[in-house]
LOTORDREN-520460 format. One line per 3 residues: number of its first residue (from 1); their letters; for each residue z, y, x of N, C-alpha, C. Coordinates in steps of 0.05 Angstrom, whole numbers, plus 5000, padded with zeros to 4 digits. Layout:
BEGIN
NUM> A> Z/Y/X/Z/Y/X/Z/Y/X ~ ...
# end
This chain:
BEGIN
1> MKY> 4275/4829/8609/4269/4814/8633/4282/4786/8631 ~ 4308/4786/8621/4321/4760/8621/4308/4741/8601 ~ 4296/4752/8579/4282/4735/8560/4257/4723/8573
4> LLS> 4243/4739/8589/4219/4729/8603/4226/4706/8622 ~ 4247/4710/8638/4255/4690/8657/4265/4665/8643 ~ 4280/4668/8622/4290/4644/8607/4267/4629/8594
7> FLL> 4247/4644/8583/4224/4631/8571/4208/4616/8591 ~ 4203/4628/8614/4187/4614/8635/4202/4589/8646 ~ 4228/4591/8650/4243/4568/8659/4242/4546/8638
10> FLV> 4244/4553/8613/4243/4533/8592/4216/4519/8592 ~ 4194/4534/8595/4167/4522/8595/4164/4503/8619 ~ 4172/4512/8642/4169/4495/8666/4186/4470/8664
13> AST> 4211/4472/8654/4228/4449/8651/4217/4429/8630 ~ 4207/4440/8608/4198/4422/8587/4171/4409/8592 ~ 4156/4419/8612/4130/4408/8618/4128/4399/8647
16> SFA> 4150/4391/8659/4150/4383/8687/4134/4357/8691 ~ 4128/4342/8670/4112/4318/8673/4083/4324/8676 ~ 4074/4348/8670/4045/4354/8670/4035/4355/8699
19> QQH> 4009/4351/8702/3996/4349/8728/3988/4376/8739 ~ 3979/4394/8722/3970/4420/8732/3978/4443/8714 ~ 3993/4461/8726/4003/4484/8711/3983/4507/8714
22> QLG> 3983/4525/8694/3966/4549/8696/3983/4573/8688 ~ 3983/4594/8704/3998/4618/8699/3980/4641/8702 ~ 3979/4660/8683/3960/4682/8685/3967/4706/8668
25> LRI> 3947/4724/8667/3949/4748/8652/3928/4748/8630 ~ 3936/4759/8608/3919/4760/8584/3917/4790/8576 ~ 3892/4799/8571/3887/4826/8563/3874/4826/8535
28> GDP> 3886/4840/8516/3876/4840/8489/3899/4842/8470 ~ 3896/4827/8448/3917/4827/8428/3926/4798/8423 ~ 3950/4792/8431/3969/4807/8447/3962/4805/8477
31> YGI> 3973/4823/8492/3970/4822/8521/3996/4814/8534 ~ 3995/4800/8557/4019/4792/8569/4015/4769/8589 ~ 4035/4753/8592/4035/4731/8611/4030/4705/8595
34> TYK> 4012/4688/8605/4006/4663/8592/4012/4640/8611 ~ 4025/4619/8601/4030/4595/8616/4020/4571/8600 ~ 4003/4555/8613/3990/4533/8600/3993/4508/8618
37> TPV> 3998/4485/8605/4000/4460/8620/3989/4437/8603 ~ 3974/4418/8616/3963/4396/8600/3984/4375/8592 ~ 3979/4364/8569/3995/4341/8560/3979/4315/8567
40> NDK> 3953/4316/8564/3935/4295/8573/3908/4307/8579 ~ 3886/4291/8580/3860/4302/8588/3849/4322/8568 ~ 3855/4320/8543/3843/4338/8523/3863/4358/8510
43> FSV> 3888/4351/8511/3908/4368/8498/3926/4382/8518 ~ 3934/4407/8511/3952/4422/8528/3970/4439/8510 ~ 3991/4450/8522/4009/4469/8508/4009/4495/8523
46> EGI> 4013/4516/8508/4013/4543/8520/4035/4560/8508 ~ 4046/4577/8524/4065/4597/8516/4055/4624/8525 ~ 4058/4644/8508/4050/4672/8515/4073/4690/8509
49> LGR> 4080/4707/8528/4100/4727/8525/4089/4754/8532 ~ 4090/4772/8513/4078/4798/8518/4083/4818/8496 ~ 4062/4835/8492/4064/4856/8472/4039/4854/8455
52> GSQ> 4044/4856/8429/4022/4856/8410/4015/4884/8400 ~ 3992/4887/8389/3984/4913/8378/3999/4918/8352 ~ 4000/4943/8345/4013/4950/8320/3994/4944/8297
55> NSS> 4005/4942/8273/3988/4939/8249/3976/4966/8242 ~ 3960/4966/8222/3946/4991/8214/3966/5011/8203 ~ 3958/5036/8202/3975/5057/8190/3981/5052/8161
58> QYY> 3960/5042/8147/3964/5035/8118/3985/5014/8114 ~ 3986/4994/8133/4006/4973/8131/4034/4985/8131 ~ 4039/5002/8151/4066/5014/8153/4072/5033/8130
61> RRT> 4052/5048/8121/4056/5066/8098/4063/5050/8073 ~ 4049/5028/8068/4056/5011/8045/4083/4999/8047 ~ 4091/4991/8072/4118/4980/8076/4139/5001/8069
64> FEN> 4134/5026/8077/4152/5048/8071/4153/5053/8040 ~ 4129/5054/8028/4128/5060/7999/4142/5038/7983 ~ 4140/5013/7992/4153/4991/7978/4183/4989/7982
67> NRP> 4193/5003/8002/4222/5002/8009/4231/5030/8018 ~ 4231/5049/8001/4238/5077/8008/4268/5079/8013 ~ 4277/5096/8032/4305/5099/8038/4320/5111/8014
70> VSS> 4307/5130/8000/4316/5142/7975/4293/5143/7956 ~ 4298/5142/7931/4275/5140/7912/4257/5164/7912 ~ 4266/5187/7921/4250/5211/7921/4236/5216/7948
73> ARY> 4239/5197/7967/4227/5201/7994/4197/5201/7993 ~ 4185/5219/8007/4156/5221/8010/4148/5216/8039 ~ 4131/5197/8042/4122/5189/8069/4109/5213/8083
76> FGH> 4116/5217/8108/4104/5239/8124/4089/5228/8148 ~ 4100/5206/8160/4087/5194/8183/4105/5173/8195 ~ 4095/5161/8217/4111/5140/8231/4104/5139/8260
79> QVS> 4121/5127/8276/4116/5122/8304/4126/5094/8311 ~ 4109/5079/8325/4115/5051/8332/4122/5049/8361 ~ 4142/5033/8368/4149/5029/8396/4162/5001/8400
82> AAF> 4166/4993/8425/4179/4969/8432/4167/4944/8420 ~ 4141/4941/8422/4127/4917/8411/4133/4893/8429 ~ 4138/4870/8417/4144/4845/8431/4129/4823/8417
85> SLH> 4118/4804/8432/4104/4781/8421/4110/4756/8436 ~ 4114/4734/8421/4119/4708/8433/4103/4687/8418 ~ 4089/4670/8433/4072/4649/8421/4079/4622/8432
88> ARG> 4076/4601/8415/4077/4573/8423/4052/4560/8411 ~ 4036/4547/8428/4010/4538/8419/4004/4509/8428 ~ 3988/4496/8412/3976/4470/8419/3946/4473/8421
91> IYE> 3933/4462/8441/3905/4467/8447/3890/4441/8451 ~ 3867/4438/8438/3848/4417/8443/3825/4429/8459 ~ 3818/4417/8482/3798/4429/8500/3777/4407/8507
94> ESF> 3752/4415/8505/3730/4396/8511/3711/4409/8531 ~ 3702/4393/8551/3683/4403/8571/3655/4403/8560 ~ 3640/4425/8566/3612/4428/8558/3594/4433/8583
97> SDD> 3604/4427/8606/3589/4431/8631/3563/4415/8631 ~ 3564/4389/8623/3541/4372/8623/3520/4382/8602 ~ 3530/4391/8580/3512/4401/8558/3496/4425/8567
100> FNI> 3507/4442/8584/3493/4466/8594/3484/4463/8623 ~ 3484/4439/8634/3475/4433/8661/3489/4451/8682 ~ 3515/4453/8679/3531/4469/8698/3540/4450/8719
103> SEG> 3532/4455/8745/3538/4436/8766/3563/4445/8782 ~ 3569/4471/8782/3593/4480/8796/3613/4491/8776 ~ 3637/4483/8779/3658/4492/8761/3658/4475/8735
106> DLT> 3673/4484/8716/3675/4470/8691/3677/4489/8668 ~ 3659/4487/8649/3659/4504/8625/3670/4488/8602 ~ 3691/4499/8589/3704/4485/8567/3704/4503/8542
109> VYA> 3705/4490/8519/3710/4503/8494/3736/4492/8482 ~ 3752/4509/8471/3778/4500/8461/3784/4512/8434 ~ 3801/4499/8419/3811/4509/8394/3840/4500/8391
112> GLG> 3855/4514/8375/3883/4507/8373/3897/4520/8350 ~ 3922/4511/8347/3941/4522/8327/3966/4530/8341 ~ 3980/4550/8330/4005/4558/8342/4022/4573/8322
115> LQF> 4045/4581/8332/4063/4598/8318/4067/4624/8334 ~ 4068/4646/8320/4070/4672/8333/4093/4688/8321 ~ 4108/4700/8338/4130/4718/8330/4125/4745/8342
118> RSV> 4126/4766/8326/4122/4794/8335/4144/4811/8324 ~ 4152/4831/8340/4172/4850/8331/4165/4877/8342 ~ 4167/4898/8325/4162/4926/8333/4184/4943/8320
121> NID> 4191/4965/8334/4209/4985/8323/4192/5007/8311 ~ 4199/5016/8287/4184/5037/8273/4203/5060/8266 ~ 4196/5084/8273/4210/5108/8263/4193/5120/8241
124> YFY> 4204/5120/8217/4190/5132/8194/4200/5161/8191 ~ 4182/5179/8185/4188/5207/8180/4181/5213/8151 ~ 4200/5225/8137/4195/5231/8109/4209/5256/8100
127> TTP> 4200/5266/8077/4213/5289/8065/4222/5282/8037 ~ 4237/5300/8024/4245/5296/7996/4235/5320/7980 ~ 4231/5317/7954/4219/5339/7938/4234/5366/7940
130> NAT> 4260/5365/7944/4275/5390/7944/4279/5402/7971 ~ 4264/5391/7991/4267/5402/8019/4254/5430/8020 ~ 4267/5448/8035/4257/5475/8038/4236/5474/8060
133> PNT> 4218/5494/8062/4198/5495/8082/4209/5493/8111 ~ 4233/5504/8115/4245/5503/8142/4260/5478/8148 ~ 4263/5460/8128/4278/5435/8132/4260/5415/8148
136> AEV> 4271/5405/8169/4256/5385/8184/4255/5359/8169 ~ 4235/5343/8174/4233/5317/8161/4256/5299/8170 ~ 4262/5280/8153/4283/5261/8159/4271/5237/8173
139> RES> 4286/5224/8190/4276/5200/8205/4293/5176/8198 ~ 4280/5153/8195/4294/5128/8192/4281/5107/8210 ~ 4297/5092/8225/4287/5072/8243/4290/5044/8231
142> RTN> 4269/5028/8234/4269/5001/8224/4256/4983/8244 ~ 4261/4957/8241/4248/4937/8258/4230/4920/8240 ~ 4205/4917/8247/4186/4901/8232/4182/4875/8246
145> IDF> 4187/4853/8232/4183/4826/8243/4159/4813/8230 ~ 4141/4803/8247/4118/4787/8237/4121/4759/8248 ~ 4118/4739/8231/4120/4711/8240/4101/4695/8224
148> GPE> 4086/4677/8237/4068/4660/8222/4051/4643/8240 ~ 4034/4626/8227/4016/4609/8242/3992/4624/8251 ~ 3980/4615/8273/3955/4626/8283/3935/4604/8289
151> VFL> 3910/4610/8286/3888/4593/8294/3871/4608/8313 ~ 3859/4594/8332/3843/4608/8352/3821/4590/8363 ~ 3801/4603/8374/3778/4589/8386/3770/4604/8411
154> GSA> 3764/4590/8433/3758/4603/8457/3742/4586/8476 ~ 3736/4598/8499/3721/4585/8520/3734/4592/8547 ~ 3734/4573/8565/3745/4577/8592/3725/4567/8613
157> YYL> 3725/4580/8636/3709/4571/8658/3727/4569/8682 ~ 3728/4544/8693/3745/4539/8717/3727/4539/8741 ~ 3734/4557/8760/3717/4560/8784/3719/4535/8802
160> EDL> 3697/4530/8816/3694/4506/8833/3712/4508/8858 ~ 3710/4531/8873/3723/4534/8899/3749/4548/8898 ~ 3757/4560/8876/3782/4574/8874/3799/4562/8851
163> PIG> 3825/4562/8854/3842/4551/8832/3846/4572/8810 ~ 3824/4581/8798/3826/4602/8778/3809/4594/8753 ~ 3820/4599/8730/3806/4595/8705/3804/4621/8690
166> LFI> 3780/4628/8680/3775/4652/8665/3772/4644/8635 ~ 3781/4660/8617/3779/4652/8589/3774/4676/8571 ~ 3763/4670/8547/3759/4690/8526/3764/4676/8500
169> EVG> 3777/4689/8481/3783/4676/8455/3786/4696/8433 ~ 3783/4686/8408/3788/4701/8384/3805/4684/8365 ~ 3819/4697/8347/3836/4682/8329/3847/4699/8307
172> FLT> 3863/4686/8290/3876/4699/8267/3905/4691/8265 ~ 3922/4711/8259/3950/4707/8253/3953/4711/8223 ~ 3967/4692/8210/3974/4696/8182/4004/4701/8181
175> EIV> 4011/4726/8175/4039/4733/8173/4050/4723/8147 ~ 4072/4707/8149/4085/4696/8125/4113/4707/8121 ~ 4124/4721/8140/4150/4734/8137/4146/4763/8132
178> DRL> 4161/4774/8113/4160/4802/8105/4138/4807/8084 ~ 4114/4798/8090/4092/4799/8070/4069/4782/8080 ~ 4052/4773/8062/4029/4757/8069/4007/4776/8079
181> HLK> 3998/4771/8104/3980/4790/8117/3964/4775/8138 ~ 3937/4779/8139/3920/4766/8158/3912/4786/8179 ~ 3915/4779/8205/3910/4797/8227/3891/4784/8247
184> GQG> 3868/4796/8253/3850/4786/8273/3860/4795/8301 ~ 3854/4778/8321/3862/4784/8348/3843/4770/8367 ~ 3843/4779/8392/3826/4767/8412/3835/4776/8440
187> AIG> 3826/4762/8461/3834/4769/8488/3815/4757/8508 ~ 3817/4768/8532/3804/4756/8556/3827/4754/8577 ~ 3823/4737/8597/3843/4735/8617/3836/4715/8638
190> ARY> 3855/4712/8657/3851/4693/8679/3878/4680/8685 ~ 3876/4654/8693/3900/4639/8701/3896/4627/8728 ~ 3919/4626/8743/3919/4612/8769/3929/4584/8764
193> LF> 3915/4564/8775/3921/4536/8772/3938/4527/8796 ~ 3960/4514/8791/3977/4504/8813/3989/4477/8806
# end
């Protein structure tokens, strides 16, 4: 909780010059709290604090196989917990209301670049060749860190009579720490404008 509060205070302090702030919820990958504020008419910055989805089972199995606790360890399974995600993004946004003859509200299309940090705790379960049938599997806990650039594309609709913006987006994270890995992600959400 203290990280969330510190992050939000940092964003508000660093963007106090902006004219309109947006705070909302994002559902998808990752899901969490989103804060967006304009720098000028076309550009804005955004921060997201939340939880990201886990990688595939094959991803974690390969990670275990590439770094076994003992050379004779045989992968049995894993469990993922405590997922955390933090994003810093720059966004270019363009209105398309006139192109689609939208008279109420504002329809925009946006694209951007950002940096994403993810962390998850993984409990690996494994056995060794000499284990007896009654021997329980051994457990090892690790933390998996993903960090890298992301690109994304989305659309937002700002309501005419309410200070609310709805959005949908898709994007890709390229993990460059730990191993090179491409991860697709997407989300929908809403923000309150104040």
